[in-house]
C-alpha positions in Angstrom: -10.8 -27.6 28.3 -8.2 -29.1 25.9 -11.0 -29.6 23.3 -12.3 -26.1 23.7 -8.9 -24.4 23.1 -8.6 -25.3 19.3 -12.2 -24.1 18.8 -11.5 -20.8 20.5 -8.4 -20.3 18.4 -10.4 -20.9 15.2 -13.1 -18.4 16.3 -10.4 -15.8 17.1 -8.7 -16.3 13.8 -12.0 -15.7 12.1 -12.3 -12.3 13.8 -8.9 -11.1 12.6 -8.5 -8.9 9.5 -7.0 -10.6 6.4 -3.9 -8.7 5.6 -3.7 -10.4 2.2 -6.9 -8.6 1.1 -6.7 -5.1 2.5 -9.1 -3.7 -0.1 -11.8 -6.2 0.5 -13.0 -4.4 3.7 -12.7 -0.9 2.4 -16.1 0.8 2.8 -15.6 3.0 -0.3 -16.7 2.2 -3.8 -15.1 2.9 -7.2 -17.1 4.1 -10.2 -14.7 3.8 -13.1 -16.0 5.2 -16.4 -14.5 4.4 -19.7 -15.0 7.9 -21.1 -17.4 9.3 -23.7 -20.9 10.6 -22.9 -22.2 10.1 -19.3 -26.1 9.8 -19.5 -28.2 11.1 -16.6 -28.8 7.6 -15.4 -25.0 7.2 -14.8 -24.8 10.5 -13.0 -27.7 9.7 -10.8 -26.4 6.3 -10.0 -23.0 7.8 -8.9 -24.8 10.4 -6.7 -27.1 7.8 -5.2 -24.2 5.4 -4.3 -22.4 8.4 -2.7 -25.5 9.5 -0.7 -25.6 12.9 -2.3 -29.3 13.1 -1.6 -28.6 12.4 2.1 -26.4 15.4 2.7 -23.2 14.4 0.9 -21.6 16.5 -1.8 -19.5 15.9 -4.9 -15.9 17.3 -5.2 -14.4 17.5 -8.6 -10.6 17.1 -9.3 -9.9 18.5 -12.7 -6.1 18.3 -12.9 -6.0 15.9 -15.8 -7.6 18.4 -18.1 -5.7 21.1 -20.1 -8.6 23.4 -19.0 -9.0 22.5 -15.3 -11.2 25.4 -14.3 -13.5 24.7 -17.3 -13.5 21.0 -16.4 -15.0 21.9 -13.0 -17.7 24.0 -14.6 -18.5 21.2 -17.2 -18.8 18.6 -14.5 -21.1 20.9 -12.5 -23.3 21.4 -15.6 -23.4 17.7 -16.2 -24.6 16.9 -12.7 -27.0 19.8 -12.8 -28.6 18.5 -15.9 -29.5 15.5 -13.8 -30.8 17.6 -11.0 -27.8 17.4 -8.7 -26.6 20.7 -7.3 -24.2 19.8 -4.5 -21.0 19.9 -6.7 -17.8 21.7 -5.8 -14.2 21.6 -7.0 -10.7 23.0 -6.9 -7.7 22.9 -9.3 -4.7 21.7 -7.2 -1.9 23.0 -9.4 1.4 21.0 -9.6 4.1 22.2 -7.1 1.9 24.6 -5.3 1.1 24.4 -1.6 -2.3 22.6 -1.3 -4.8 24.6 0.9 -5.9 22.7 4.0 -9.6 23.6 3.7 -9.7 22.2 0.2 -7.8 19.1 1.3 -10.5 18.7 4.1 -13.3 19.1 1.6 -11.9 16.2 -0.4 -11.6 14.0 2.7 -15.2 14.7 3.7 -16.8 14.4 0.2 -19.4 11.7 -0.6 -18.2 11.5 -4.2 -14.8 12.5 -5.5 -15.0 12.9 -9.3 -11.8 12.9 -11.4 -12.2 14.4 -14.8 -10.8 13.3 -18.2 -7.6 14.6 -19.9 -4.1 13.3 -19.5 -3.6 10.9 -16.6 0.1 11.7 -16.3 -0.8 15.3 -15.8 -3.1 14.4 -13.0 -0.6 12.2 -11.1 2.2 14.8 -11.5 0.0 17.2 -9.6 -1.1 14.6 -6.9 1.6 12.0 -6.3 3.3 12.4 -2.9 1.0 15.3 -1.8 -1.6 15.7 0.9 -4.2 15.4 -1.8 -3.1 11.8 -2.6 -3.6 11.0 1.1 -6.9 12.8 1.1 -8.4 10.8 -1.8 -7.4 7.5 0.1 -8.8 8.9 3.3 -12.1 9.7 1.6 -12.2 6.1 0.1 -11.5 4.5 3.5 -14.2 6.6 5.1 -16.7 5.3 2.5 -16.7 7.8 -0.3 -17.3 6.9 -3.9 -14.2 7.6 -6.0 -15.2 8.2 -9.6 -13.3 8.9 -12.7 -13.8 9.1 -16.5 -11.3 8.5 -19.2 -8.0 9.7 -17.8 -9.8 9.7 -14.4 -10.4 5.9 -14.9 -6.8 5.3 -15.8 -5.5 6.7 -12.6 -7.5 4.3 -10.4 -4.9 1.5 -10.5 -1.4 1.3 -9.0 0.0 0.6 -12.4 -1.3 3.2 -14.8 -1.2 3.1 -18.6 -0.1 6.5 -19.6 -1.2 6.4 -23.2 2.4 6.9 -24.5 4.1 4.3 -26.8 7.8 4.1 -26.2 8.6 2.7 -29.6 6.0 4.6 -31.7 5.9 8.2 -30.8 3.6 9.4 -33.4 0.3 10.4 -31.8 -1.8 8.9 -34.6 0.2 5.6 -34.7 -2.5 3.7 -33.0 -1.9 0.3 -31.3 -1.0 -1.9 -34.2 1.5 -4.2 -32.5 1.9 -6.5 -29.6 5.5 -6.0 -28.7 7.8 -5.8 -25.7 8.8 -2.6 -23.8 6.4 -0.4 -25.8 3.5 0.5 -23.5 4.5 3.1 -20.9 3.3 2.3 -17.3 3.6 4.8 -14.4 2.3 5.0 -10.8 -1.4 5.8 -10.4 -3.5 6.3 -7.3 -3.6 2.6 -6.3 -7.1 2.5 -5.2 -7.7 -0.9 -6.7 -4.7 -3.3 -6.3 -3.6 -5.9 -8.8 -5.7 -4.4 -11.6 -4.7 -2.2 -14.6 -7.5 -0.2 -16.2 -7.8 0.9 -19.9 -10.6 3.2 -21.2 -12.3 4.3 -24.5 -11.6 0.5 -25.1 -13.7 -0.8 -27.9 -14.4 2.6 -29.5 -10.7 3.2 -30.0 -9.6 -0.4 -30.6 -7.3 -0.8 -27.7 -7.2 -4.6 -27.6 -3.5 -4.9 -28.7 -2.5 -2.4 -26.0 -4.2 -4.4 -23.2 -3.0 -7.8 -24.5 0.6 -6.3 -24.4 0.0 -5.0 -20.9 -1.4 -8.3 -19.7 1.6 -10.3 -21.0 4.0 -8.0 -19.4 2.1 -7.7 -16.0 0.9 -11.2 -15.5 0.0 -10.7 -11.8 -2.5 -8.0 -12.6 -6.1 -8.3 -14.0 -6.4 -6.0 -17.1 -9.7 -4.4 -17.6 -10.8 -2.5 -20.7 -13.9 -0.3 -20.3 -15.8 1.1 -23.3 -17.3 4.6 -23.6 -20.6 5.4 -21.7 -19.8 2.4 -19.7 -18.5 1.9 -16.1 -17.6 -0.7 -13.5 -18.7 -0.2 -9.9 -16.1 -1.8 -7.7 -17.0 -2.7 -4.2 -14.6 -5.0 -2.3 -13.5 -7.7 -4.5 -16.4 -7.5 -7.0 -17.1 -5.4 -10.0 -20.5 -4.8 -11.7 -20.8 -3.4 -15.3 -23.2 -0.5 -15.7 -24.0 1.9 -18.6 -24.6 1.0 -22.2 -21.3 -0.7 -23.4 -19.0 -3.7 -22.8 -16.1 -4.4 -20.5 -13.3 -6.7 -21.5 -11.2 -8.6 -18.9 -7.8 -10.3 -19.6 -6.2 -12.6 -17.1 -2.7 -14.0 -17.8 -3.3 -17.1 -15.5 -0.3 -19.1 -16.8 2.0 -16.1 -16.2 4.1 -16.9 -19.2 5.8 -14.6 -21.7 7.9 -15.2 -24.8 9.8 -12.6 -26.8 11.0 -13.1 -30.3 12.5 -10.3 -32.3 10.7 -7.8 -30.0 7.3 -9.5 -30.5 5.4 -10.8 -27.5 3.9 -14.2 -27.2 1.9 -16.0 -24.5 -0.3 -18.9 -24.1 -3.4 -19.4 -22.0 -4.6 -15.8 -21.8 -8.1 -15.8 -20.6 -10.5 -13.1 -22.2 -13.9 -12.4 -21.0 -16.5 -9.8 -22.3 -19.1 -8.5 -19.9 -22.3 -6.7 -20.6 -24.3 -4.2 -18.4 -25.6 -6.0 -15.4 -22.8 -8.6 -15.4 -20.4 -8.9 -12.4 -17.0 -10.4 -12.1 -14.3 -10.8 -9.5 -11.3 -8.5 -9.2 -9.4 -10.8 -6.9 
């Protein structure tokens, strides 16, 4: 009996959930698009992952857009061009009471699709509201949560807003790697310990992501190019589409600042192609 007790304890421990990895057992998937054109193959892939052909539907959240009602129509047209008709949506306005029937529609969707625009605008309408909880409920129930451009940036807990704190000109670009410049705010937090950047290679945002990696060493920093996406399931991400995905890990967790400029050693940079997979642990 004494010899059986340790074995029973080991087997019991193996059946308990690992609280250190709460996202690894989440049934839902993330389809995170770097912006740009979304070919029919990507739209069909999203719909297939979500089971849209098996009775599920797509629900569009357009609040990042400056023209949210039009964003719903454009999303419907995109999916319809790929032969997908089960697409609905609603513009949840900032500060307004959110209709319960619309919240329930988000909870029960097979695919929740977040449009492009300005990520801060989206989070201002969503954070701390029933809709925030509804998106998480849908994800936990097995839905695919998809987003493009700004809709990609909101996926992580730490969200790059696109604003530079030291260079306010909109056309300044990202020409430096310096401390306290890249603004970070709270996102949806659907993928922990990861920070997402988008339009990455097309808009030459490497300096921005290097900066973010140095200043957030506990997070994996992922840059997704246009017409490209990562499909995240549990602790694994797979590249799909036509472009590249760049991943930076600050494994040594070191940071040096000199005259406002950032320095670090041992950054690990990987470039992934369509079909490649990598860990998001």
